[in-house]
DSSP file (Angstrom, degrees, kcal/mol; ACC not computed):
  #  RESIDUE AA STRUCTURE BP1 BP2  ACC     N-H-->O    O-->H-N    N-H-->O    O-->H-N    TCO  KAPPA ALPHA  PHI   PSI    X-CA   Y-CA   Z-CA
    1    1 A M              0   0    0      0, 0.0     2,-0.4     0, 0.0    97,-0.1   0.000 360.0 360.0 360.0 119.4   11.9  -10.4  -11.3
    2    2 A R        +     0   0    0    162,-0.1     2,-0.3     2,-0.0   162,-0.1  -0.716 360.0 149.5 -85.3 136.1   14.6   -7.7  -11.8
    3    3 A T        -     0   0    0     -2,-0.4     3,-0.1   160,-0.3    94,-0.1  -0.987  49.0-149.2-159.5 162.2   13.4   -4.2  -11.0
    4    4 A D  S    S+     0   0    0     -2,-0.3    70,-2.3     1,-0.2    71,-1.2   0.155  89.6  50.3-120.4  14.3   14.5   -0.8   -9.8
    5    5 A K  E     -a   75   0A   0     69,-0.2    93,-2.8    68,-0.2     2,-0.5  -0.952  61.4-168.5-152.8 132.4   11.1    0.0   -8.2
    6    6 A I  E     -ab  76  98A   0     69,-2.3    71,-3.1    -2,-0.3     2,-0.5  -0.984   4.5-162.6-124.9 127.1    8.9   -2.0   -5.9
    7    7 A Y  E     -ab  77  99A   0     91,-3.1    93,-2.9    -2,-0.5     2,-0.6  -0.925   8.9-152.2-104.8 129.1    5.3   -1.2   -5.0
    8    8 A L  E     +ab  78 100A   0     69,-3.1    71,-2.2    -2,-0.5     2,-0.3  -0.905  21.7 175.7-101.7 123.1    3.8   -2.8   -2.0
    9    9 A V  E     + b   0 101A   0     91,-2.8    93,-3.1    -2,-0.6     2,-0.3  -0.825  17.1 104.2-122.7 161.8    0.0   -3.2   -2.2
   10   10 A G        -     0   0    0     70,-0.4    73,-0.2    -2,-0.3    74,-0.1  -0.833  64.0 -46.5 149.5 175.5   -2.5   -4.8    0.1
   11   11 A F  S >  S-     0   0    0     91,-0.4     3,-1.8    -2,-0.3     5,-0.3  -0.201  70.5 -80.5 -70.3 159.3   -5.3   -4.2    2.6
   12   12 A M  T 3  S+     0   0    0      1,-0.3    -1,-0.2     2,-0.1   101,-0.1  -0.338 120.5  28.8 -57.1 141.1   -5.0   -1.7    5.5
   13   13 A G  T 3  S+     0   0    0     99,-0.1    -1,-0.3    -3,-0.1    -2,-0.1   0.484  83.4 117.0  84.5   3.1   -3.0   -3.4    8.3
   14   14 A A  S <  S-     0   0    0     -3,-1.8    -2,-0.1    -4,-0.1    -3,-0.1   0.686  87.5-110.3 -76.6 -17.0   -1.0   -5.6    6.0
   15   15 A G     >  +     0   0    0     -4,-0.2     4,-2.9    -5,-0.1     5,-0.3   0.669  67.1 146.0  98.6  19.3    2.2   -3.9    7.0
   16   16 A K  H  > S+     0   0    0     -5,-0.3     4,-2.5     1,-0.2     5,-0.2   0.909  73.6  44.9 -57.5 -47.1    3.0   -2.1    3.8
   17   17 A S  H  > S+     0   0    0      2,-0.2     4,-2.0     1,-0.2    -1,-0.2   0.921 116.0  46.4 -65.5 -44.1    4.7    0.9    5.5
   18   18 A T  H  > S+     0   0    0      1,-0.2     4,-2.0     2,-0.2    -2,-0.2   0.931 115.5  45.2 -64.1 -47.2    6.7   -1.2    7.9
   19   19 A V  H  X S+     0   0    0     -4,-2.9     4,-3.2     1,-0.2     5,-0.3   0.890 109.5  56.6 -65.7 -39.1    7.9   -3.6    5.2
   20   20 A A  H  X S+     0   0    0     -4,-2.5     4,-3.0    -5,-0.3     5,-0.2   0.929 108.4  46.9 -58.8 -45.8    8.7   -0.7    2.9
   21   21 A R  H  X S+     0   0    0     -4,-2.0     4,-2.1     2,-0.2    -1,-0.2   0.929 115.5  45.1 -62.1 -45.3   11.0    0.9    5.4
   22   22 A A  H  X S+     0   0    0     -4,-2.0     4,-1.9     2,-0.2    -2,-0.2   0.910 116.3  45.9 -66.1 -42.2   12.7   -2.4    6.2
   23   23 A L  H  X S+     0   0    0     -4,-3.2     4,-2.4     2,-0.2     5,-0.2   0.923 112.1  50.7 -67.3 -45.0   13.1   -3.3    2.5
   24   24 A G  H  X>S+     0   0    0     -4,-3.0     4,-2.0    -5,-0.3     5,-1.8   0.888 109.2  52.4 -59.8 -39.1   14.3    0.1    1.5
   25   25 A N  H  <5S+     0   0    0     -4,-2.1    -1,-0.2    -5,-0.2    -2,-0.2   0.913 110.5  47.1 -62.5 -44.0   16.9   -0.1    4.3
   26   26 A R  H  <5S+     0   0    0     -4,-1.9    -2,-0.2     1,-0.2    -1,-0.2   0.883 119.4  39.7 -65.7 -38.7   18.2   -3.5    3.0
   27   27 A L  H  <5S-     0   0    0     -4,-2.4    -1,-0.2    -5,-0.1    -2,-0.2   0.706 104.1-126.0 -83.3 -20.3   18.3   -2.3   -0.6
   28   28 A G  T  <5 +     0   0    0     -4,-2.0     2,-0.2     1,-0.3    -3,-0.2   0.777  64.7 139.9  74.9  27.2   19.6    1.2    0.2
   29   29 A W      < -     0   0    0     -5,-1.8    -1,-0.3    -6,-0.2    46,-0.2  -0.646  60.7 -95.5-103.5 159.1   16.7    2.6   -1.8
   30   30 A R  E     -c   75   0A   0     44,-1.9    46,-2.6    -2,-0.2     2,-0.4  -0.403  37.9-149.7 -64.7 146.7   14.5    5.6   -1.2
   31   31 A V  E     -c   76   0A   0     44,-0.2     2,-0.4    -2,-0.1    46,-0.2  -0.988  15.2-178.7-125.0 132.2   11.2    4.8    0.6
   32   32 A E  E     -c   77   0A   0     44,-2.5    46,-2.9    -2,-0.4     2,-0.5  -0.987  15.4-154.7-130.7 142.7    7.9    6.6    0.0
   33   33 A D  E  >  -c   78   0A   0     -2,-0.4     4,-2.4    44,-0.2     5,-0.2  -0.973  11.0-149.2-116.1 118.4    4.6    6.1    1.7
   34   34 A V  H  > S+     0   0    0     44,-2.8     4,-2.3    -2,-0.5     5,-0.2   0.894  97.7  50.0 -56.9 -44.8    1.7    7.4   -0.5
   35   35 A D  H  > S+     0   0    0     43,-0.4     4,-2.4     1,-0.2    -1,-0.2   0.901 110.5  50.5 -63.2 -39.7   -0.5    8.3    2.6
   36   36 A D  H  > S+     0   0    0      1,-0.2     4,-2.3     2,-0.2    -1,-0.2   0.904 110.3  50.0 -62.7 -40.8    2.4   10.2    4.2
   37   37 A L  H  X S+     0   0    0     -4,-2.4     4,-2.4     2,-0.2    -2,-0.2   0.886 110.0  50.5 -65.6 -38.4    2.9   12.1    0.9
   38   38 A I  H  X S+     0   0    0     -4,-2.3     4,-2.7    -5,-0.2     5,-0.2   0.934 110.6  49.0 -63.8 -46.0   -0.8   13.0    0.7
   39   39 A E  H  X>S+     0   0    0     -4,-2.4     4,-1.4     1,-0.2     5,-1.2   0.896 112.3  48.4 -61.9 -40.1   -0.8   14.2    4.3
   40   40 A A  H  <5S+     0   0    0     -4,-2.3    -1,-0.2     2,-0.2    -2,-0.2   0.910 113.8  46.6 -65.9 -42.1    2.3   16.4    3.6
   41   41 A R  H  <5S+     0   0    0     -4,-2.4    -2,-0.2     1,-0.2    -1,-0.2   0.910 120.3  37.9 -65.2 -42.7    0.8   17.8    0.5
   42   42 A E  H  <5S-     0   0    0     -4,-2.7    -1,-0.2     2,-0.2    -2,-0.2   0.585  99.4-133.2 -87.5 -11.5   -2.6   18.5    2.0
   43   43 A H  T  <5S+     0   0    0     -4,-1.4     2,-0.3    -5,-0.2    -3,-0.2   0.865  77.2  79.0  58.1  38.2   -1.2   19.7    5.4
   44   44 A R  S   <S-     0   0    0     -5,-1.2    -2,-0.2    -6,-0.2    -1,-0.2  -0.972  85.5 -87.4-164.5 163.6   -3.7   17.5    7.2
   45   45 A S     >  -     0   0    0     -2,-0.3     4,-2.2     1,-0.1     5,-0.2  -0.272  36.2-111.4 -76.7 161.4   -4.3   13.9    8.1
   46   46 A V  H  > S+     0   0    0      1,-0.2     4,-2.6     2,-0.2     5,-0.2   0.926 119.5  52.2 -57.6 -46.2   -6.0   11.3    6.0
   47   47 A P  H  > S+     0   0    0      0, 0.0     4,-2.5     0, 0.0    -1,-0.2   0.892 109.0  50.6 -59.0 -36.8   -9.0   11.1    8.4
   48   48 A A  H  > S+     0   0    0      2,-0.2     4,-2.3     1,-0.2     5,-0.3   0.886 109.7  50.3 -66.9 -37.7   -9.3   14.9    8.1
   49   49 A I  H  X>S+     0   0    0     -4,-2.2     4,-2.9     2,-0.2     5,-1.0   0.941 112.9  46.0 -63.8 -47.5   -9.3   14.8    4.3
   50   50 A F  H  X5S+     0   0    0     -4,-2.6     4,-1.0     3,-0.2    -2,-0.2   0.914 114.0  49.2 -60.2 -43.5  -12.0   12.1    4.3
   51   51 A A  H  <5S+     0   0    0     -4,-2.5    -1,-0.2    -5,-0.2    -2,-0.2   0.886 122.4  30.0 -66.6 -39.7  -14.1   14.0    6.9
   52   52 A S  H  <5S+     0   0    0     -4,-2.3    -2,-0.2    -5,-0.2    -1,-0.2   0.833 137.7  16.4 -92.0 -33.4  -14.0   17.4    5.1
   53   53 A D  H  X5S-     0   0    0     -4,-2.9     4,-0.6    -5,-0.3    -3,-0.2   0.568  98.6-128.1-120.7 -12.6  -13.7   16.4    1.4
   54   54 A G  H  X< -     0   0    0     -4,-1.0     4,-1.8    -5,-1.0    -1,-0.1  -0.043  34.0 -67.4  88.7 169.3  -14.7   12.8    1.1
   55   55 A E  H  > S+     0   0    0      1,-0.2     4,-2.9     2,-0.2     5,-0.2   0.860 125.6  59.5 -67.6 -37.2  -13.2    9.7   -0.4
   56   56 A A  H  > S+     0   0    0      1,-0.2     4,-1.8     2,-0.2    -1,-0.2   0.916 107.9  46.1 -60.5 -42.6  -13.5   10.8   -4.1
   57   57 A Y  H  X S+     0   0    0     -4,-0.6     4,-2.3     2,-0.2     5,-0.2   0.936 112.3  51.2 -62.8 -46.6  -11.3   13.9   -3.3
   58   58 A F  H  X S+     0   0    0     -4,-1.8     4,-2.6     1,-0.2    -2,-0.2   0.919 109.1  50.6 -57.3 -45.4   -8.8   11.7   -1.5
   59   59 A R  H  X S+     0   0    0     -4,-2.9     4,-2.2     1,-0.2    -1,-0.2   0.851 108.4  52.7 -64.8 -34.2   -8.6    9.3   -4.4
   60   60 A R  H  X S+     0   0    0     -4,-1.8     4,-1.9    -5,-0.2    -1,-0.2   0.936 111.8  45.0 -65.0 -45.2   -8.0   12.1   -6.8
   61   61 A I  H  X S+     0   0    0     -4,-2.3     4,-2.8     1,-0.2     5,-0.2   0.896 110.3  55.8 -64.1 -39.9   -5.1   13.4   -4.7
   62   62 A E  H  X S+     0   0    0     -4,-2.6     4,-2.6    -5,-0.2    -1,-0.2   0.915 106.6  49.6 -58.7 -44.9   -3.8    9.9   -4.4
   63   63 A R  H  X S+     0   0    0     -4,-2.2     4,-2.2     1,-0.2    -1,-0.2   0.898 111.9  48.9 -61.7 -40.3   -3.6    9.5   -8.2
   64   64 A E  H  X S+     0   0    0     -4,-1.9     4,-1.3     2,-0.2    -2,-0.2   0.918 112.3  47.0 -66.3 -43.7   -1.8   12.8   -8.5
   65   65 A V  H  X S+     0   0    0     -4,-2.8     4,-0.7     1,-0.2     3,-0.4   0.925 112.2  50.7 -63.5 -44.3    0.7   11.8   -5.8
   66   66 A L  H >X S+     0   0    0     -4,-2.6     3,-1.3     1,-0.2     4,-1.2   0.895 103.7  58.8 -61.0 -40.8    1.3    8.4   -7.3
   67   67 A A  H 3< S+     0   0    0     -4,-2.2     3,-0.3     1,-0.3    -1,-0.2   0.848 101.3  56.4 -58.5 -34.0    1.9   10.0  -10.7
   68   68 A G  H 3< S+     0   0    0     -4,-1.3    -1,-0.3    -3,-0.4    -2,-0.2   0.717 107.4  48.9 -70.4 -20.2    4.8   11.9   -9.2
   69   69 A L  H X< S+     0   0    0     -3,-1.3     3,-1.4    -4,-0.7    -1,-0.2   0.686  88.3  85.3 -89.9 -20.6    6.4    8.7   -8.1
   70   70 A L  T 3< S+     0   0    0     -4,-1.2    -1,-0.1    -3,-0.3    -2,-0.1   0.841  89.5  46.5 -56.4 -41.0    6.1    6.8  -11.4
   71   71 A P  T 3  S+     0   0    0      0, 0.0    -1,-0.3     0, 0.0    -2,-0.1   0.630  90.9 104.8 -79.5  -8.8    9.3    8.1  -13.0
   72   72 A L    <   -     0   0    0     -3,-1.4     2,-0.3    -4,-0.1     3,-0.2  -0.329  54.6-156.0 -73.7 152.9   11.5    7.5   -9.9
   73   73 A R        +     0   0    0      1,-0.2   -43,-0.2   -68,-0.0   -68,-0.2  -0.850  66.4  31.5-126.4 162.4   14.0    4.7   -9.7
   74   74 A D  S    S+     0   0    0    -70,-2.3   -44,-1.9    -2,-0.3     2,-0.3   0.968  92.1 130.7  53.9  58.4   15.6    2.7   -6.8
   75   75 A I  E     -ac   5  30A   0    -71,-1.2   -69,-2.3   -46,-0.2     2,-0.5  -0.993  52.4-150.2-143.9 144.3   12.5    3.3   -4.7
   76   76 A V  E     -ac   6  31A   0    -46,-2.6   -44,-2.5    -2,-0.3     2,-0.5  -0.980  21.1-160.8-113.0 127.4   10.1    1.2   -2.6
   77   77 A V  E     -ac   7  32A   0    -71,-3.1   -69,-3.1    -2,-0.5     2,-0.7  -0.940  10.2-156.6-116.6 121.0    6.6    2.6   -2.4
   78   78 A A  E     -ac   8  33A   0    -46,-2.9   -44,-2.8    -2,-0.5   -43,-0.4  -0.856  23.2-158.5 -90.0 115.2    4.1    1.7    0.3
   79   79 A T        -     0   0    0    -71,-2.2     2,-0.1    -2,-0.7   -62,-0.1  -0.411  20.9 -98.6 -88.2 168.0    0.7    2.4   -1.3
   80   80 A G    >>  -     0   0    0     -2,-0.1     3,-0.9     1,-0.1     4,-0.6  -0.414  40.3-102.5 -77.4 163.6   -2.6    3.0    0.5
   81   81 A G  T 34 S+     0   0    0      1,-0.2   -71,-0.1     2,-0.1     3,-0.1   0.779 121.8  38.3 -59.9 -28.7   -5.0    0.1    1.0
   82   82 A G  T >> S+     0   0    0      1,-0.1     3,-0.8     2,-0.1     4,-0.7   0.486  89.7  93.3-101.0  -4.2   -7.2    1.3   -1.8
   83   83 A T  G X4 S+     0   0    0     -3,-0.9     3,-1.1     1,-0.3     7,-0.2   0.918  88.7  44.3 -55.4 -49.3   -4.6    2.6   -4.2
   84   84 A F  G 3< S+     0   0    0     -4,-0.6    -1,-0.3     1,-0.3     6,-0.1   0.622 100.6  70.1 -76.7 -13.0   -4.3   -0.7   -6.2
   85   85 A A  G <4 S+     0   0    0     -3,-0.8    -1,-0.3    -4,-0.1    -2,-0.2   0.711  80.0  88.4 -74.8 -20.0   -8.1   -1.1   -6.4
   86   86 A D  S <X S-     0   0    0     -3,-1.1     4,-3.0    -4,-0.7     5,-0.2  -0.697  77.3-143.2 -80.1 122.5   -8.3    1.9   -8.7
   87   87 A P  H  > S+     0   0    0      0, 0.0     4,-2.4     0, 0.0     5,-0.2   0.860  98.7  51.1 -56.9 -38.7   -7.9    0.6  -12.3
   88   88 A E  H  > S+     0   0    0      2,-0.2     4,-1.9     1,-0.2     5,-0.1   0.937 114.0  43.7 -65.0 -46.5   -5.8    3.6  -13.5
   89   89 A N  H  > S+     0   0    0     -6,-0.2     4,-2.7     2,-0.2     5,-0.2   0.931 112.3  53.3 -62.1 -45.8   -3.5    3.3  -10.5
   90   90 A R  H  X S+     0   0    0     -4,-3.0     4,-2.6    -7,-0.2     5,-0.2   0.916 109.2  48.1 -58.0 -46.2   -3.2   -0.5  -10.9
   91   91 A A  H  X S+     0   0    0     -4,-2.4     4,-1.6    -5,-0.2    -1,-0.2   0.911 112.5  49.2 -62.2 -42.7   -2.3   -0.2  -14.6
   92   92 A A  H  X S+     0   0    0     -4,-1.9     4,-1.2     2,-0.2    -2,-0.2   0.916 113.1  46.2 -63.9 -43.9    0.4    2.4  -13.9
   93   93 A L  H  X S+     0   0    0     -4,-2.7     4,-1.3     1,-0.2     3,-0.5   0.932 112.2  49.7 -65.9 -45.9    1.9    0.4  -11.1
   94   94 A L  H  < S+     0   0    0     -4,-2.6    -1,-0.2    -5,-0.2    -2,-0.2   0.819 114.2  46.9 -62.8 -30.2    2.0   -2.9  -13.0
   95   95 A A  H  < S+     0   0    0     -4,-1.6    -1,-0.2    -5,-0.2    -2,-0.2   0.696 118.1  38.1 -84.7 -20.1    3.6   -1.1  -16.0
   96   96 A T  H  < S-     0   0    0     -4,-1.2     2,-0.3    -3,-0.5    -2,-0.2   0.474 119.8  -4.5-115.9  -1.9    6.3    0.8  -14.1
   97   97 A G  S  < S-     0   0    0     -4,-1.3     2,-0.5    -5,-0.1   -91,-0.2  -0.956  82.4 -65.2-167.9-174.9    7.6   -1.5  -11.4
   98   98 A A  E     -b    6   0A   0    -93,-2.8   -91,-3.1    -2,-0.3     2,-0.6  -0.806  45.2-152.6 -91.3 126.3    7.3   -4.8   -9.5
   99   99 A V  E     -b    7   0A   0     -2,-0.5    45,-1.4   -93,-0.2    44,-1.1  -0.892  11.2-172.1-108.6 117.8    4.1   -5.1   -7.6
  100  100 A A  E     -bd   8 144A   0    -93,-2.9   -91,-2.8    -2,-0.6     2,-0.7  -0.934  14.5-146.0-112.0 125.7    4.0   -7.2   -4.4
  101  101 A W  E     -bd   9 145A   0     43,-3.1    45,-3.2    -2,-0.5     2,-1.0  -0.805   6.8-151.9 -89.5 113.6    0.7   -7.9   -2.7
  102  102 A L  E     - d   0 146A   0    -93,-3.1     2,-0.5    -2,-0.7   -91,-0.4  -0.777  24.3-160.2 -84.8 104.3    1.3   -8.2    1.1
  103  103 A D  E     + d   0 147A   0     43,-2.9    45,-2.6    -2,-1.0    46,-0.4  -0.748  23.1 160.8 -98.5 129.0   -1.5  -10.6    1.9
  104  104 A V        -     0   0    0     -2,-0.5   -93,-0.1    43,-0.2   -90,-0.1  -0.986  44.9-102.4-135.5 146.5   -3.0  -11.0    5.3
  105  105 A P    >>  -     0   0    0      0, 0.0     4,-2.3     0, 0.0     3,-0.6  -0.340  36.5-112.6 -62.4 152.3   -6.4  -12.5    6.2
  106  106 A V  H 3> S+     0   0    0      1,-0.3     4,-2.7     2,-0.2     5,-0.2   0.843 118.3  57.4 -58.5 -33.6   -9.0   -9.9    7.0
  107  107 A S  H 3> S+     0   0    0      2,-0.2     4,-1.6     1,-0.2    -1,-0.3   0.885 107.2  48.0 -64.2 -37.2   -9.1  -11.1   10.7
  108  108 A H  H <> S+     0   0    0     -3,-0.6     4,-1.2     2,-0.2    -2,-0.2   0.914 111.6  49.7 -67.5 -44.0   -5.4  -10.5   10.9
  109  109 A A  H >X S+     0   0    0     -4,-2.3     4,-1.6     1,-0.2     3,-0.6   0.923 108.4  53.3 -61.2 -44.5   -5.8   -7.0    9.4
  110  110 A L  H 3< S+     0   0    0     -4,-2.7    -1,-0.2     1,-0.3    -2,-0.2   0.873 105.5  53.7 -59.5 -37.4   -8.6   -6.2   11.8
  111  111 A A  H 3< S+     0   0    0     -4,-1.6    -1,-0.3     1,-0.2    -2,-0.2   0.800 112.7  44.7 -67.2 -27.4   -6.4   -7.1   14.7
  112  112 A R  H << S+     0   0    0     -4,-1.2    -2,-0.2    -3,-0.6    -1,-0.2   0.695  93.1  90.4 -88.6 -21.1   -3.7   -4.7   13.5
  113  113 A I  S  < S-     0   0    0     -4,-1.6     2,-0.1  -101,-0.1  -101,-0.0  -0.660  75.9-133.7 -83.8 117.9   -6.0   -1.8   12.7
  114  114 A P        -     0   0    0      0, 0.0     2,-0.6     0, 0.0     3,-0.4  -0.436   6.1-137.5 -68.7 143.5   -6.4    0.6   15.6
  115  115 A A  S    S+     0   0    0      1,-0.2    -2,-0.0    -2,-0.1    10,-0.0  -0.258  76.1 106.0 -93.0  46.7  -10.0    1.6   16.3
  116  116 A D  S    S-     0   0    0     -2,-0.6    -1,-0.2     0, 0.0     7,-0.1   0.296  96.9-101.0-111.3   8.1   -9.0    5.2   16.9
  117  117 A G  S    S+     0   0    0     -3,-0.4     6,-0.1     2,-0.2    -2,-0.1   0.397  91.1 116.3  90.6  -4.2  -10.2    6.8   13.8
  118  118 A R  S    S+     0   0    0      1,-0.2   -72,-0.1    -4,-0.1    -3,-0.1   0.725  75.4  54.3 -70.8 -19.3   -6.9    7.0   12.0
  119  119 A R  S >  S-     0   0    0     -5,-0.3     3,-2.1     1,-0.2     4,-0.3  -0.855  73.2-169.5-114.5  93.5   -8.2    4.6    9.3
  120  120 A P  G >  S+     0   0    0      0, 0.0     3,-1.2     0, 0.0     4,-0.3   0.835  85.2  51.4 -55.0 -38.3  -11.4    6.3    8.0
  121  121 A L  G 3  S+     0   0    0      1,-0.2     3,-0.2     2,-0.1    10,-0.1   0.567 106.2  56.7 -79.0  -5.6  -12.6    3.3    6.1
  122  122 A A  G <  S+     0   0    0     -3,-2.1    -1,-0.2     1,-0.1     6,-0.1   0.347  75.5  98.5-101.7   4.7  -12.2    1.0    9.1
  123  123 A A  S <  S+     0   0    0     -3,-1.2     2,-1.1    -4,-0.3    -1,-0.1   0.893  83.2  50.7 -59.7 -40.4  -14.5    3.1   11.3
  124  124 A D  S >> S-     0   0    0     -4,-0.3     3,-1.9    -3,-0.2     4,-0.7  -0.799  75.8-171.5 -98.4  92.3  -17.3    0.7   10.7
  125  125 A R  H >> S+     0   0    0     -2,-1.1     4,-0.6     1,-0.3     3,-0.5   0.752  80.4  63.9 -60.5 -24.9  -15.6   -2.5   11.5
  126  126 A G  H 34 S+     0   0    0      1,-0.2     4,-0.4     2,-0.2    -1,-0.3   0.785 103.2  48.1 -68.8 -26.1  -18.5   -4.5   10.2
  127  127 A R  H <> S+     0   0    0     -3,-1.9     4,-2.3     1,-0.2    -1,-0.2   0.569  89.6  84.5 -89.4  -9.8  -17.9   -3.1    6.7
  128  128 A V  H <X S+     0   0    0     -4,-0.7     4,-2.7    -3,-0.5    -1,-0.2   0.908  88.6  50.7 -60.8 -43.0  -14.2   -3.9    6.7
  129  129 A E  H  X S+     0   0    0     -4,-0.6     4,-2.5     1,-0.2    -1,-0.2   0.904 109.8  50.4 -63.2 -40.4  -14.7   -7.5    5.6
  130  130 A Q  H  > S+     0   0    0     -4,-0.4     4,-2.2     2,-0.2    -1,-0.2   0.915 111.2  49.0 -61.4 -42.8  -16.9   -6.3    2.7
  131  131 A L  H  X S+     0   0    0     -4,-2.3     4,-2.1     2,-0.2    -2,-0.2   0.916 110.3  51.3 -62.7 -43.5  -14.3   -3.8    1.7
  132  132 A Y  H  X S+     0   0    0     -4,-2.7     4,-1.7     1,-0.2    -2,-0.2   0.938 111.4  46.8 -57.8 -49.4  -11.6   -6.5    1.9
  133  133 A L  H  < S+     0   0    0     -4,-2.5    -1,-0.2     1,-0.2    -2,-0.2   0.853 110.6  53.3 -64.3 -34.8  -13.6   -8.8   -0.4
  134  134 A H  H  < S+     0   0    0     -4,-2.2     4,-0.3     1,-0.2    -1,-0.2   0.884 114.7  40.8 -65.5 -39.1  -14.3   -6.0   -2.8
  135  135 A R  H >X S+     0   0    0     -4,-2.1     4,-2.1     1,-0.2     3,-1.0   0.689  92.3  87.8 -83.8 -19.7  -10.6   -5.2   -3.1
  136  136 A L  H 3X S+     0   0    0     -4,-1.7     4,-2.2     1,-0.3    -1,-0.2   0.862  83.6  53.9 -51.6 -47.1   -9.3   -8.8   -3.2
  137  137 A P  H 34 S+     0   0    0      0, 0.0    -1,-0.3     0, 0.0     4,-0.2   0.844 109.9  50.1 -60.3 -30.4   -9.6   -9.3   -7.0
  138  138 A S  H X4 S+     0   0    0     -3,-1.0     3,-2.0    -4,-0.3    -2,-0.2   0.951 109.3  49.2 -69.3 -49.3   -7.5   -6.2   -7.5
  139  139 A Y  H >< S+     0   0    0     -4,-2.1     3,-2.0     1,-0.3    -1,-0.2   0.860 101.7  64.5 -57.9 -35.3   -4.8   -7.4   -5.1
  140  140 A Q  T 3< S+     0   0    0     -4,-2.2    -1,-0.3     1,-0.3    -2,-0.2   0.610  90.9  66.7 -66.0 -10.6   -4.7  -10.7   -6.9
  141  141 A Q  T <  S+     0   0    0     -3,-2.0    -1,-0.3    -4,-0.2    -2,-0.2   0.459  76.1 113.5 -89.2  -1.4   -3.5   -9.0  -10.0
  142  142 A A  S <  S-     0   0    0     -3,-2.0   -42,-0.1    -4,-0.2     3,-0.1  -0.210  81.9-112.3 -62.7 161.9   -0.2   -8.1   -8.4
  143  143 A H  S    S+     0   0    0    -44,-1.1     2,-0.3     1,-0.2   -43,-0.2   0.821  96.4  10.8 -66.7 -31.5    3.0   -9.7   -9.8
  144  144 A V  E     -d  100   0A   0    -45,-1.4   -43,-3.1     2,-0.0     2,-0.5  -0.996  65.5-137.3-148.6 149.5    3.5  -11.7   -6.6
  145  145 A R  E     -d  101   0A   0     -2,-0.3     2,-0.4   -45,-0.2   -43,-0.2  -0.937  21.1-167.7-107.5 128.8    1.6  -12.6   -3.4
  146  146 A I  E     -d  102   0A   0    -45,-3.2   -43,-2.9    -2,-0.5     2,-0.9  -0.967  25.8-123.4-118.6 130.5    3.6  -12.5   -0.2
  147  147 A D  E >   -d  103   0A   0     -2,-0.4     3,-0.8   -45,-0.2   -43,-0.2  -0.616  28.2-175.0 -71.8 105.9    2.3  -13.9    3.1
  148  148 A A  T 3   +     0   0    0    -45,-2.6    -1,-0.2    -2,-0.9   -44,-0.2   0.249  67.8  84.2 -93.1  12.9    2.5  -10.9    5.3
  149  149 A T  T 3  S+     0   0    0    -46,-0.4    -1,-0.2     2,-0.1     3,-0.1   0.621  76.9  90.6 -81.7 -12.8    1.5  -12.7    8.5
  150  150 A R  S <  S-     0   0    0     -3,-0.8     5,-0.1     1,-0.2     0, 0.0  -0.301  98.5 -78.3 -73.6 162.3    5.2  -13.7    8.7
  151  151 A P    >>  -     0   0    0      0, 0.0     4,-2.1     0, 0.0     3,-0.8  -0.279  45.7-109.7 -59.9 151.7    7.6  -11.5   10.7
  152  152 A V  H 3> S+     0   0    0      1,-0.3     4,-2.8     2,-0.2     5,-0.2   0.875 117.4  54.6 -53.4 -44.6    8.8   -8.4    8.8
  153  153 A D  H 3> S+     0   0    0      1,-0.2     4,-2.1     2,-0.2    -1,-0.3   0.858 109.2  48.6 -62.6 -33.5   12.4   -9.8    8.3
  154  154 A E  H <> S+     0   0    0     -3,-0.8     4,-2.2     2,-0.2    -1,-0.2   0.883 110.4  50.6 -71.2 -38.4   10.9  -12.9    6.7
  155  155 A V  H  X S+     0   0    0     -4,-2.1     4,-2.3     2,-0.2    -2,-0.2   0.927 111.2  49.0 -63.2 -44.3    8.7  -10.8    4.4
  156  156 A V  H  X S+     0   0    0     -4,-2.8     4,-2.7     1,-0.2    -2,-0.2   0.919 110.0  51.2 -61.6 -44.5   11.7   -8.7    3.4
  157  157 A E  H  X S+     0   0    0     -4,-2.1     4,-2.4     1,-0.2    -1,-0.2   0.906 109.6  50.3 -60.2 -41.3   13.8  -11.8    2.7
  158  158 A R  H  X S+     0   0    0     -4,-2.2     4,-2.3     1,-0.2    -1,-0.2   0.910 111.3  48.4 -63.7 -42.0   11.0  -13.2    0.5
  159  159 A L  H  X S+     0   0    0     -4,-2.3     4,-2.0     2,-0.2    -2,-0.2   0.906 110.5  51.1 -64.3 -41.3   10.8   -9.9   -1.4
  160  160 A L  H  X>S+     0   0    0     -4,-2.7     5,-2.8     1,-0.2     4,-0.5   0.905 110.5  48.9 -63.2 -41.7   14.6   -9.9   -1.9
  161  161 A E  H ><5S+     0   0    0     -4,-2.4     3,-1.1     3,-0.2    -1,-0.2   0.924 108.9  54.3 -60.7 -44.2   14.5  -13.4   -3.3
  162  162 A W  H 3<5S+     0   0    0     -4,-2.3    -2,-0.2     1,-0.3    -1,-0.2   0.875 111.3  43.1 -60.9 -39.6   11.7  -12.5   -5.6
  163  163 A I  H 3<5S-     0   0    0     -4,-2.0  -160,-0.3    -5,-0.1    -1,-0.3   0.460 115.1-115.0 -88.1   1.1   13.6   -9.6   -7.2
  164  164 A G  T <<5       0   0    0     -3,-1.1    -3,-0.2    -4,-0.5    -2,-0.1   0.831 360.0 360.0  75.0  32.3   16.8  -11.6   -7.3
  165  165 A Y      <       0   0    0     -5,-2.8    -4,-0.2    -6,-0.2    -5,-0.1   0.435 360.0 360.0 -90.1 360.0   18.7   -9.5   -4.9
């Protein structure tokens, strides 16, 4: 797949931010992280946004931030874990770039997610698996599935092969 924009989607703890930086470095492309952009715009952390304004507010801001990225080219975008679960976001991403699902089993994601409150939706670890299963059908609509249990450099190589780089 030839493209000038790659969106990385997948569950929290899949490695989207890490892979985006490594991939962007290899391509010489700009890298943006949706959660980082939201925090910069709101001047507060994602957990603080969830705590004070709730998930619905966060998702609205997420859609607005994502809309600002859609026209950009030569960019790798690390989305939030729930970004691609939103039908409006999913349609926009699929229409404007190459969407790669960084897939890890929920057990693997849980091992990577710190239990320090930085991931508001992971606070109740018992509900994480339900959330994963709820989002799975959305992730499966990505253009490609990449096994993200592999080392970062292998994930990047697989992505580069996929886009024909």
